[in-house]
C-alpha positions as CSV (number, residue, x, y, z in Angstrom):
1,M,20.2,11.3,-21.3
2,L,18.0,8.3,-22.1
3,G,15.4,10.2,-23.6
4,A,14.7,13.8,-25.0
5,V,12.0,16.1,-23.5
6,A,9.5,17.9,-25.7
7,A,10.3,21.5,-25.7
8,S,7.0,22.7,-24.7
9,T,6.8,20.1,-21.8
10,S,6.8,22.2,-18.5
11,L,5.2,20.5,-15.3
12,C,4.0,21.7,-12.2
13,F,1.9,19.9,-9.5
14,S,-0.8,20.5,-6.7
15,P,-0.9,19.2,-3.3
16,S,-2.6,16.2,-1.8
17,T,-6.2,15.1,-2.9
18,R,-8.9,13.6,-0.9
19,F,-10.7,10.4,-1.7
20,K,-14.7,10.2,-2.2
21,K,-16.0,6.8,-2.0
22,I,-18.6,5.9,-4.5
23,S,-21.2,3.2,-4.4
24,N,-24.8,3.5,-5.2
25,S,-24.5,7.2,-4.5
26,T,-21.4,9.7,-3.8
27,Q,-20.3,10.3,-0.3
28,S,-17.5,11.7,1.7
29,F,-14.9,9.1,2.3
30,N,-13.0,9.9,5.5
31,N,-11.9,6.7,6.8
32,I,-9.2,5.3,4.7
33,H,-8.5,1.6,5.2
34,S,-7.6,-0.8,2.4
35,F,-8.8,-0.4,-1.3
36,S,-8.5,-3.0,-4.1
37,L,-8.4,-2.3,-7.7
38,F,-7.5,-5.1,-10.4
39,T,-9.4,-7.1,-13.1
40,P,-9.7,-10.6,-13.8
41,P,-13.2,-11.8,-14.9
42,S,-13.6,-8.6,-17.1
43,L,-15.0,-5.0,-17.5
44,H,-14.8,-2.1,-20.1
45,F,-15.0,1.4,-19.4
46,S,-17.2,4.2,-20.3
47,L,-17.4,7.8,-20.2
48,Y,-20.0,9.1,-17.8
49,H,-20.9,12.8,-17.4
50,N,-22.3,13.7,-14.2
51,S,-23.9,16.9,-15.6
52,K,-23.3,19.6,-17.9
53,T,-20.9,21.6,-15.5
54,Q,-18.8,19.0,-14.5
55,P,-15.7,17.2,-16.2
56,P,-16.2,13.6,-17.5
57,H,-16.2,10.6,-15.4
58,F,-14.2,7.6,-16.4
59,F,-15.0,4.3,-14.6
60,P,-15.2,0.6,-15.4
61,Q,-18.4,-1.1,-15.8
62,P,-19.0,-5.1,-15.8
63,A,-18.5,-6.6,-19.2
64,S,-18.1,-10.3,-20.3
65,S,-16.3,-12.6,-18.6
66,S,-14.0,-13.6,-21.5
67,S,-11.7,-10.7,-20.4
68,S,-8.4,-11.6,-18.3
69,F,-9.1,-8.4,-16.2
70,S,-12.1,-8.1,-13.7
71,A,-13.4,-6.0,-11.2
72,V,-13.4,-7.6,-7.8
73,N,-16.4,-5.4,-6.4
74,A,-18.3,-2.5,-7.9
75,E,-17.0,0.3,-5.7
76,Y,-15.2,3.5,-6.7
77,I,-13.0,6.1,-5.2
78,E,-13.0,9.5,-7.3
79,E,-10.0,11.2,-7.7
80,P,-11.6,14.8,-6.9
81,A,-9.5,17.3,-8.8
82,T,-10.0,15.3,-12.1
83,N,-13.3,13.5,-11.3
84,V,-12.0,10.3,-12.4
85,K,-13.2,7.3,-10.6
86,F,-11.0,4.3,-9.8
87,Q,-12.1,0.5,-8.6
88,T,-11.3,0.0,-5.2
89,S,-10.2,-3.6,-5.9
90,L,-8.7,-5.4,-9.1
91,S,-7.1,-8.5,-10.0
92,F,-4.4,-8.7,-12.7
93,P,-2.8,-11.7,-14.7
94,G,0.2,-12.8,-13.0
95,C,-0.6,-11.2,-9.6
96,S,-0.8,-13.6,-6.8
97,D,-4.0,-11.7,-5.2
98,S,-6.3,-9.0,-5.7
99,L,-4.8,-5.4,-5.5
100,A,-6.1,-2.7,-3.3
101,L,-6.3,1.0,-4.2
102,S,-3.9,2.9,-1.8
103,G,-4.1,6.5,-3.2
104,T,-5.1,8.8,-6.1
105,G,-3.6,12.0,-7.6
106,Y,-3.0,13.7,-10.7
107,R,-0.6,15.6,-12.8
108,E,-0.3,18.9,-14.5
109,K,1.3,20.3,-17.5
110,V,1.7,24.2,-17.5
111,F,0.7,26.1,-20.7
112,A,1.4,29.6,-20.7
113,I,1.5,29.7,-16.7
114,I,-1.9,27.7,-16.8
115,G,-1.7,24.4,-15.3
116,V,-3.7,21.8,-17.3
117,K,-4.6,18.4,-15.9
118,V,-3.1,15.7,-18.2
119,Y,-4.2,12.4,-16.1
120,A,-5.2,10.9,-13.1
121,A,-3.4,8.0,-11.4
122,G,-4.0,5.6,-8.7
123,L,-1.8,3.3,-6.9
124,Y,-2.7,-0.4,-6.0
125,L,-0.7,-2.8,-3.5
126,N,-1.1,-6.3,-2.7
127,Q,-2.3,-5.9,0.7
128,S,0.2,-8.4,2.4
129,I,2.8,-5.5,1.7
130,I,1.1,-3.8,4.9
131,S,2.7,-6.5,7.2
132,E,5.9,-5.4,5.8
133,L,5.6,-1.9,7.2
134,N,5.0,-2.5,10.9
135,A,8.1,-0.3,11.7
136,W,6.2,2.8,10.7
137,K,2.9,1.9,12.7
138,G,1.7,4.8,14.4
139,Q,3.2,7.5,12.2
140,S,1.7,10.5,11.0
141,K,0.8,11.2,7.0
142,D,3.5,13.8,7.0
143,A,6.2,11.4,8.7
144,I,5.1,8.6,6.3
145,Q,5.2,11.0,3.3
146,G,8.6,12.2,4.1
147,N,10.2,8.6,4.8
148,S,12.0,7.5,1.9
149,S,12.9,4.2,3.5
150,L,9.2,3.2,3.8
151,F,8.4,3.7,0.2
152,K,11.7,1.8,-0.7
153,T,10.5,-1.3,1.5
154,I,7.2,-1.2,-0.7
155,F,9.2,-1.2,-3.8
156,Q,11.6,-4.0,-2.6
157,S,8.9,-6.4,-1.5
158,P,8.6,-9.2,-4.0
159,L,4.6,-8.7,-4.0
160,E,2.8,-6.7,-6.8
161,K,2.2,-3.1,-7.0
162,L,0.5,-1.4,-9.9
163,L,0.0,2.1,-11.1
164,Q,-3.1,2.9,-12.9
165,I,-3.0,6.0,-15.1
166,I,-6.2,7.6,-16.8
167,L,-5.7,10.3,-19.3
168,V,-7.9,13.5,-18.9
169,R,-6.8,15.1,-22.2
170,D,-5.4,14.0,-25.5
171,V,-1.3,13.4,-25.4
172,D,1.1,12.4,-28.4
173,G,2.5,9.3,-27.4
174,K,6.1,10.6,-28.3
175,T,5.4,13.6,-25.9
176,F,4.1,11.3,-23.1
177,W,7.3,8.9,-23.3
178,D,9.8,11.9,-23.9
179,A,8.4,13.4,-20.7
180,L,8.5,9.9,-18.6
181,S,11.9,9.4,-20.3
182,D,13.3,12.7,-18.9
183,A,12.0,11.8,-15.4
184,I,13.4,8.4,-15.5
185,S,16.9,9.3,-17.0
186,P,18.6,11.0,-13.9
187,R,17.6,8.4,-11.8
188,I,19.6,5.7,-13.4
189,A,23.2,7.1,-13.1
190,K,25.3,4.4,-15.3
191,P,22.5,2.5,-17.4
192,T,24.0,-1.0,-18.4
193,N,23.2,-2.6,-21.7
194,A,20.4,-4.3,-20.4
195,D,18.8,-1.0,-19.0
196,E,19.2,0.6,-22.4
197,T,17.2,-2.4,-24.1
198,A,14.5,-2.2,-21.4
199,L,14.2,1.5,-22.3
200,T,14.0,0.9,-26.0
201,T,11.3,-1.7,-25.3
202,F,9.4,0.6,-23.0
203,R,9.7,3.6,-25.4
204,S,8.2,1.3,-28.4
205,V,4.9,1.0,-26.6
206,F,4.4,4.8,-26.7
207,Q,6.1,5.9,-30.0
208,D,3.6,6.8,-32.9
209,R,0.8,6.0,-30.5
210,P,-1.9,8.7,-30.1
211,L,-2.9,8.6,-26.6
212,K,-6.6,10.0,-26.5
213,K,-8.6,11.2,-23.5
214,G,-9.8,8.3,-21.4
215,T,-6.8,6.0,-22.5
216,F,-6.0,3.5,-19.6
217,I,-2.1,2.7,-18.8
218,F,-1.5,-0.1,-16.4
219,L,2.1,-0.2,-15.0
220,T,2.5,-3.6,-12.8
221,W,5.5,-4.4,-10.7
222,L,5.3,-8.2,-10.5
223,N,8.5,-7.9,-8.4
224,P,11.4,-5.5,-8.2
225,T,12.9,-6.3,-11.4
226,K,9.9,-7.1,-13.9
227,L,7.6,-4.6,-14.9
228,L,4.4,-5.1,-17.2
229,V,3.1,-2.4,-19.4
230,S,-0.4,-2.3,-20.9
231,V,-2.3,0.3,-22.8
232,S,-5.9,0.4,-23.7
233,S,-8.1,3.0,-25.4
234,T,-11.3,0.8,-24.1
235,G,-10.3,0.3,-20.3
236,V,-9.7,-3.6,-20.9
237,P,-6.0,-4.6,-22.0
238,S,-6.5,-7.3,-24.2
239,N,-2.7,-8.0,-24.1
240,I,0.6,-7.0,-22.2
241,D,2.2,-4.5,-24.4
242,A,5.6,-4.7,-23.0
243,T,7.6,-6.7,-20.4
244,I,10.6,-4.7,-18.8
245,E,13.2,-6.8,-17.1
246,S,15.5,-4.3,-15.6
247,A,15.9,-3.8,-11.7
248,N,17.1,-0.2,-12.6
249,V,14.3,0.9,-14.9
250,S,11.7,-0.6,-12.6
251,Y,13.1,1.2,-9.6
252,A,13.5,4.4,-11.4
253,L,9.9,4.3,-12.7
254,F,8.4,3.8,-9.0
255,D,10.8,6.6,-7.9
256,V,9.5,8.8,-10.7
257,F,5.9,8.6,-8.9
258,L,6.9,7.9,-5.3
259,G,10.4,9.0,-4.5
260,D,11.6,12.2,-2.9
261,S,10.7,14.3,-5.8
262,P,7.7,12.6,-7.1
263,V,5.9,14.1,-10.6
264,S,2.4,13.9,-8.8
265,P,2.8,15.1,-5.1
266,S,-1.0,14.6,-4.7
267,L,-0.4,10.8,-5.5
268,K,2.3,10.4,-2.9
269,A,0.5,12.3,-0.3
270,S,-2.8,10.5,-0.8
271,V,-1.0,7.1,-0.4
272,A,0.9,8.5,2.8
273,E,-2.8,9.3,4.2
274,S,-4.1,6.1,3.2
275,L,-1.0,4.1,4.9
276,S,-1.2,6.3,7.9
277,K,-4.9,5.0,8.7
278,V,-4.1,1.5,7.8
279,L,-1.0,1.5,10.2
280,K,-2.7,2.9,13.1
């Protein structure tokens, strides 16, 4: 095993989630085409309470133009189970184009049989990847969701993919890494020295680091062998915390979220629904 799991960590997941599109007012989002979400000119994030009876909303707001990250537009998609808002389009340093939000979901941890939501997640894709998926045109959401070849094609594309995680509860950094390592480890049958080095670098980002509610984690695949990791408590990463250069680790992480046994089935189902509409 490449990492230990905290004894109290037991995970369960809920089925698919639906999008809500948010602009000046909240409305149902029924037609999911392409979404974008990454930041060049700059934004920071704030905690927003819709009412006293609803969970907090985490969403980006315009900030100074000095940041390397920026919002491409001011629209958001709300992950309904957590009420977390994701921008529909972002630009990220090193990416060749803005990335489009292609699905959201959440993860739960079980405490005494009660599921507690830990984080919301949104997957962003370089929209040129869609042109590589013509073989799956006209397929249903269920067919796409169960087709591992399609998701492998997305990963193997030399174009960028990004996963944004927003915590909805406090999590100890070591516990977060242990759970992630436990999911990654079985997906690397024979880790090489390069893989072990990459995992050590990855682990160092989270060890001894408290992850408070509202923390943003960006996992960016620049290509199938290079992954950037950024963590921010304010919403705007001021730097890249780690660069992971390992094809095995990069693919294992992608498979954790979008493989045949994803840790967030709701995220994969949402991505499948979005792709089924784009590929009509």
